[in-house]
N, C-alpha and C positions, 0 to 999 in steps of 0.2 A: 504493500500500500504506500502511495506517495504521501508526503507530509501535507500536501495541499488537500488530500482527501479527508484529512482529519477535521478540516474547517469548511467542508462543503455543506450546502443546505441540508441534504439528507442526514449528514452526520450530526449537525447541530440540532436538527429536529429530533434525532434519536436520543441525544443527550437530554434534551428538554423533556421528551416523553418519559424517559427513564426516571428523571427527577420527579416529575408529576406523579408517576405511578407509585414511587416510593412514598411521596407525600400523602397520596390518597389512602394507601395501605396503612400508614401510621395514624392519620387523623380521621379516617373513615369519612372522607368528603366525596359526595357524588359528583360535584362539578369538576373536581380534580380527576376523577375516573374518566368522565366524558372528554375532558381536555387531553388526557393521555391517549384515548382512542383516536381523537382527531389528529394528534401529532403522529400517531402510528400510521394513519392513512396518508398523512403528508409525506412521511418517510417512504411509503410504498410508491406514491405517485412520483416523488422526486427521483427515486431509484429507477423507475420505469422510464422517466424522461431522460435521465442520464444514459441509460442503455440505448434508447432510440437515437440520441445525439451521437453516441459512439458508433452505432451502426451506420448512421449517415456519413460520419467521418471516414469510416473504413471503406464504404462504398465509393466515396469521393477519391480516396487513395487508390483503390483498385482501378477506377475509371481513368485516373491520371496515368497510372502505370500502363494500362492497356493502350492509351493514346501514344505513350512513348514507345511501346513495343511496336505499334503500327508504324510510327514514324521510322523506327530502325529497320523494320521489314521493308518499307518503301525505299529506304536508302540502299539496302542490300540488293533489292531487285534492280534499282537503277544502276548500281555498280556492276551487277551481273550482266546487264544489257550492254554497258560500256565495254566490259571485258570481252563479251562475245563479239562486239563490233571490232575491237582491236585485233582479236584473233583472226577474224575474217580478213581484215586488211593485211595482217602479217602474211597469211597464206596467199592472198592475192598478189602481194608484192614479191613474195618468195618465188613465185612462178616466173617473175620477170628476170630473176638471176639466170636461170637456165636459158631464157630467151635471149639475153644479152650475149651469152657464150655462143649460142646457135647463130645469131645474127652476125656476129663478128666473123665466125668461121665462114659463113656464106659470103660475106662481103670480101674477105681475103681471096676466096676462090674466084669470085666475079672479077676482081681487079686483075688477077692473072699475074704472069711473070714480069710483065713490063712496068709494074707499079713503081712509082718513085718513092724515095725515102720519105719525103714530106707527106705524100698521100698516105703512106702506111702509118706514119706518126700521127697524123690527124685522125685516122680511123681508130687507132689505139686510144688516143686521148678521149674521143667521143664515147667509146665503150667503157673506159674506166670511170668517166664522169657519170655515166648511166648507172654503173654498179654502185658507185658511192652514193648516188641519190637514193637508190633502192635500199642500201644499207642504212642510211640516215632514217628513212621512213620506217623500216622494220624495227630498228632499235627504239625509235621514238614511240612506236605503238607498244612494244614489249615492256618498256620501262614506264611509260606514261609521262615522260618528260622529253623535251626537245634534245635531240642528239645530232652531232655533226660528224661526218665521216671524212677522213683525209688519208692520203697515201704518201708514204715516204719511200723514195727509191735512191739508188746510188747516184752520186754526182761525180764530177771530174776529179774530186779529191778522195774518192773511194769512201766517202762518208754518206750518211743518209740525210737527204733533204726533203722537205715537204713540197711536192710538186702539184698535187691535185686536191681539191676540196669538193664536198657536196655543195649543191647550189644554195643551201640555206646557211652557209657560213657567212658571217658578217663581212662586208667589204674591207673593213680595217684589219681583218685577220687574213683573209685570202689575198688581199692586195699587198700585204707586207710580208716579205720572205722571212721565215724564222731561221735561226742559226742551224747549220748542219751538226750532226752528232755522230760519234763513232758507234759502231755496232757492239762495242765492248763496254759502253758506259750507260748509266741510268736505267730507266725502264726498258728502253730498247735493248740494252745489253742483257738484261734479265730474260727478256722474251727470246732473244737469239740463243742464249745459253740453254734455256729450257726447251726451245723449239716448240713453244706452245703459247696460247693466249695468256697474257699477264694482266691482272686487274691492278689498278692503282687508284689512289684518292689523295686529296689535298693533305699534305703533311707526310706523305710516304718518303722515307729516308733515301730511297733509291732515286727519287725524282730529281732531274737536272733541268732547270728552266732553259728553254731555247728561244724565248721571246720575252720582252718586257711586259710587266703587268699581266702575266699569263692567267692569273686567277680571275681576270675579267672575261676570259674566253672558255676556260675549262677547269673543273675541280675534281673530276673523276673520269675514268675511262678504261678502255680495253686496248691493249697493244698486241697485235697478232702478226707474227712473221709469216711470210708466204714464200713458196719456192717456185722457181721456173726451172723445170727439169729437176736436177738433183741439188741445185744450189739455192741458197736463200737470196732473194732479190730485193727485199724491202719489207715494210710493215704496213699493215692497215691499222689506223687509229680510229676508234669510235669514242667520242668524249661528250661530256655534258657539264653544265654549270651546277648540277646537283651533286653534292658529295655522296659517296657510296651508292652511286646509281647503278652499279653493275655487279652487285653481290650475288645475284642469282646464277647458279652454275650453268643453267641452260643457255644463258647469254653467251658464255664462252664458246659453247658448241656452235651457236648460230654465227658468231664472229669468225670462227675457224672455217665454216662452210663458205662464207662470203669471200674470205681471204683466199681460199682454194680456187674459187671461181676467177678471181683476179689473176692468180698464178696461171690458171689454164689459158686465159685470154692472152697473157704475155707469152706463154709457152707456145701458143699457136703462131704468133708473130715470129718468135724466135726460130721455130722450126721452118716456117715459110722462108725466112731470111737465109737460113743455112742451105735450104734446098734450091733456092732460086737466084742467089747472088753468086757471081763468079768469085773464085777464091782470091783473085787479085784485087777485088773491090773491097779492100780492108776497111777504109774509112767509113763507108756506108754501112757495112755489116756491124762495125763497132758501135756506130751511132744507135742503131736499132737494138742491138744486143744488150747494151748497157742502159737502154731506156732513157737516153738523154733527151727527153722531151720537155720543152718548156711549158709551164703552166700558163693559162691565158692571162 
């Protein structure tokens, strides 16, 4: 019993009725007996009223909780619809990855043996950008946050430089070249050493900045090495401004699949070059082989 219950109307009436009953029994007073009965009825009525009040309060609490449960249920249904929509978009865009490989292969065949280095470089550039755009869309849907895809390939110093970006990269990022980095340093070095997708986030001790104010452009990401033939040719980067945006293990597998597709596209061009370029045409072959293609 709460302390406040000791001073409620029914409790006070009970005390009064008890006192009156004792008084009537001692003094044999009829009016006191009648008063005691009245006070007893008052106690019964008050108790009943308190019970009804408590029932109303409980009903109100139950209704309030039911409303909250319904709101939560509606939110969950909405999230489920959004999740289904994202999954459909992911599968739809994933289909485009194989299409890009197919289209590039077809285009190389159509161009034939006489295609110039510039033409081949342009075709490769277009297909890589298409794959990066698909990658950006897929990871944005999978994580629920905007993601940007970029590609680092070997430059003339035998270091990795970022040459391509997905179309949603801000101009002040894609338009300003980041510093090259060795394949033995930083996150790139870890990815090359492990030969697998490497997750990172802001504050990672392995991280080496390759541009000023990098935290304005990315705060977590996946770095995935890819091969052309049997050698590593570069890394695919998927990044986001959201910290720890790539913790899901499934994302690593998805990133590896896209990186493999980019490796296949480059491998097709590599094979085409070796089959169709005369052995004396060293400069042209080296240009395509090393993927020295300038970003737009």
